[in-house]
C-alpha positions in Angstrom: 44.5 94.2 84.9 47.7 92.7 83.2 48.0 95.6 80.7 47.9 98.2 83.6 50.2 96.6 85.7 52.1 96.4 82.7 52.1 100.0 82.0 52.7 100.9 85.9 55.8 99.1 86.2 57.6 100.4 82.9 56.3 103.5 83.8 58.3 102.8 87.2 61.4 101.4 85.9 61.3 104.7 83.4 61.6 107.3 86.3 63.4 105.7 88.6 67.1 106.5 87.0 65.5 109.9 86.3 64.8 110.2 89.6 68.6 109.0 91.2 69.7 111.7 88.8 67.8 114.2 89.8 68.6 113.5 93.4 72.1 113.2 92.9 71.9 116.5 90.6 70.3 118.3 92.9 72.3 117.6 96.0 75.9 118.8 94.7 74.0 122.3 93.6 72.9 122.2 97.2 76.1 121.3 98.2 78.0 123.7 95.8 74.8 126.7 97.1 75.7 126.6 100.7 79.3 126.3 99.9 78.8 129.9 98.0 76.0 131.6 100.1 78.6 133.4 102.2 80.3 134.8 99.4 76.6 136.1 98.1 76.3 138.4 101.4 79.7 139.6 101.0 78.6 140.5 97.1 75.4 141.8 98.1 77.0 144.3 101.6 79.4 145.4 98.4 76.8 146.5 96.0 74.6 148.0 98.5 76.3 151.4 98.3 75.8 151.6 95.2 72.1 149.9 94.3 70.3 149.0 97.8 67.3 147.0 95.2 70.2 145.0 93.7 71.4 143.8 96.8 68.1 143.2 98.0 67.8 141.0 95.2 70.4 139.2 95.7 69.7 138.0 98.7 66.1 137.4 98.6 65.2 135.9 95.3 66.1 132.7 95.8 67.0 131.3 92.0 69.3 134.5 91.8 70.9 133.6 95.1 71.7 130.3 94.4 73.0 130.6 90.6 75.5 133.2 92.2 76.3 131.2 95.1 77.1 128.2 92.5 78.9 130.5 90.0 81.1 131.9 92.6 81.9 128.6 94.2 82.8 127.2 90.3 84.7 130.5 90.2 86.4 129.8 93.7 87.2 126.2 92.9 89.1 127.0 89.2 90.9 130.0 91.1 92.1 127.1 93.5 93.0 124.9 91.3 95.0 127.2 89.1 96.6 128.4 92.1 97.7 124.9 93.2 99.2 123.9 89.8 101.7 127.2 90.3 104.8 127.3 92.0 102.9 130.5 94.9 99.6 128.3 95.2 102.0 125.1 95.8 103.9 126.4 98.3 101.1 127.6 100.2 99.3 124.5 100.2 102.8 122.6 101.3 102.5 125.1 104.6 99.1 124.1 105.2 99.2 120.7 105.0 102.8 121.2 107.4 100.3 123.3 109.9 97.6 120.6 109.4 100.5 117.5 110.6 100.6 119.3 113.8 96.7 118.6 114.5 96.9 114.3 115.6 92.8 113.7 114.5 92.8 116.1 111.3 96.0 115.1 110.1 95.1 111.6 109.8 91.6 111.7 108.0 93.0 114.6 105.7 96.3 112.2 104.7 93.9 109.2 104.0 91.8 110.8 101.8 94.3 112.7 99.8 95.7 109.4 99.3 92.5 107.8 98.8 91.5 110.8 96.0 95.3 110.2 94.3 94.9 106.9 93.6 91.7 107.4 91.7 93.7 110.3 89.5 96.3 108.6 87.9 95.9 107.9 84.3 96.4 106.0 81.6 97.4 101.9 82.0 98.4 102.7 85.6 94.8 103.9 85.8 93.2 100.6 84.2 95.5 98.1 86.2 93.8 99.3 89.8 90.8 97.8 88.6 91.3 94.2 89.8 88.1 91.5 90.7 88.8 89.7 94.4 87.6 86.7 96.0 84.5 88.4 98.0 82.0 87.5 100.0 83.3 83.9 99.6 86.0 82.0 97.1 82.8 81.2 94.3 81.8 84.7 94.1 84.1 87.9 93.2 83.8 91.6 93.8 84.8 94.4 91.9 87.8 96.4 93.4 90.6 99.0 93.4 93.9 98.0 94.3 95.3 100.9 96.1 98.2 99.6 98.0 100.7 96.5 98.0 102.3 95.4 101.3 104.7 92.5 102.0 103.7 90.1 105.2 106.5 90.7 107.6 106.5 86.9 108.4 105.8 85.2 105.6 107.2 87.6 103.2 103.7 87.2 100.9 102.9 90.5 99.0 99.6 91.7 99.7 97.0 93.7 97.9 94.9 96.6 99.8 91.5 96.4 97.7 88.2 98.6 98.0 85.4 96.9 97.0 82.5 99.6 96.7 79.0 98.9 97.5 76.4 99.4 94.5 74.5 101.6 94.1 76.4 104.0 96.4 80.3 103.6 95.8 81.5 106.0 98.9 80.7 103.2 101.2 82.3 99.8 100.7 84.7 97.0 102.9 88.9 97.8 102.4 89.9 93.8 102.0 93.6 92.7 102.3 94.2 89.9 99.9 96.9 87.9 98.9 98.2 90.0 95.2 98.1 86.8 93.8 94.7 85.9 94.2 93.3 89.5 92.4 92.3 89.3 89.1 93.5 92.6 87.1 91.0 94.2 84.5 91.7 96.6 81.6 88.9 98.7 82.9 89.3 102.1 83.6 88.1 103.6 87.0 85.1 105.2 85.4 84.0 102.3 83.7 84.1 100.2 86.9 82.4 103.2 88.6 79.4 103.0 85.9 79.3 99.1 86.2 79.1 99.8 90.3 76.6 102.4 90.0 74.4 100.5 87.7 74.0 97.6 89.4 76.1 95.4 86.8 73.4 97.0 83.9 76.3 98.8 82.2 79.1 96.4 81.8 81.3 94.8 79.2 80.5 92.0 77.0 83.5 90.2 78.6 85.1 89.9 81.5 88.4 88.4 83.2 86.7 86.1 86.1 89.5 83.5 86.4 92.7 84.3 86.8 95.0 82.9 84.1 98.0 80.3 84.3 101.4 82.6 84.8 104.3 80.8 82.9 107.7 81.2 85.6 111.4 80.8 84.8 112.3 77.4 84.9 116.0 75.9 84.9 118.0 77.1 82.5 117.3 75.4 78.6 118.2 75.8 75.3 119.3 79.5 74.7 116.7 81.9 72.7 117.3 84.6 71.0 115.1 87.3 73.1 113.7 87.5 76.5 109.8 87.5 77.0 107.5 89.1 79.4 104.3 87.7 81.4 102.3 90.1 83.5 105.7 91.7 84.3 108.0 88.5 84.5 110.7 88.9 82.6 112.2 86.0 81.5 116.1 86.2 80.2 117.2 84.5 77.5 118.1 81.1 78.2 115.5 80.4 80.6 112.6 78.0 79.8 108.7 78.8 81.2 107.1 76.2 83.6 103.7 76.3 84.4 103.1 76.6 88.2 
C-alpha cells in the first residue's frame, strides 16, 4: 500500500506541471484562434469564387480553420508591431490614442494598462532595479514586488514607492502597495526571473537573496579631503565628506 501511494503521488507531481502548461498553452491558442476567426471567414469568402471546396474546407475542417486563424492573428500582430515602429504607424497610433482620450472610462483603463506594460518593457539594469522585496503582509515576512512608480508625500516630503505585489501562481492578480522608499529592498533579478519565481511558487529561485536592507552610509560633516568621490546606492559623497552610518 505504501508503494502504491508513493508511486501515485509521484505520478500526480509529474503530471501537474504538464497539465498547467497545457492549460496555459491551449488558453492562448484559443484566444489567438478566436481573434483570427473573422479573418478566416473573410479568407473563405475570398477563395469561394475560385474553389467552393477549398472555402468549405477552410470553414468546416476544425484543425485547418484554427491553424489559419492563429497564423493570421500572429501575422496581424507582426504587421502591427512593424507599423508602430515606423512614422506612419506611430502617427496612426497617436491619433487613435487622442480619440480614446475623449472617452472617460476607456482612456482610464487604456492609460493604466499601457503604463503597466511599459513598466515591464524596460531593459538592462533599469529593468532589474524594479524587482524589490516589501514587508508584506507584516514586518517579519517579505514578498516579491515590482517598483512601478515613485511619489512624494505632500505633508512630510518622504519618497514613496508604488509596488505591485503579484500572487502565486497567477501573477496577473495581486496587491498594490504604497511603501516608503527606504523600506523596500532592491533585488538584482530581472522581471523574468521574478515572474518565474512567483509562478513556480518559489521552487525556481536563486541560491541567495537580499532579505535585509543593508546599512547605507550617508554623507556627514566635512572631514579630511579625499582624492575621489564615492557612491553608495546612488548617493554621491563629494571629496572632503566623511561617511556616517544611519
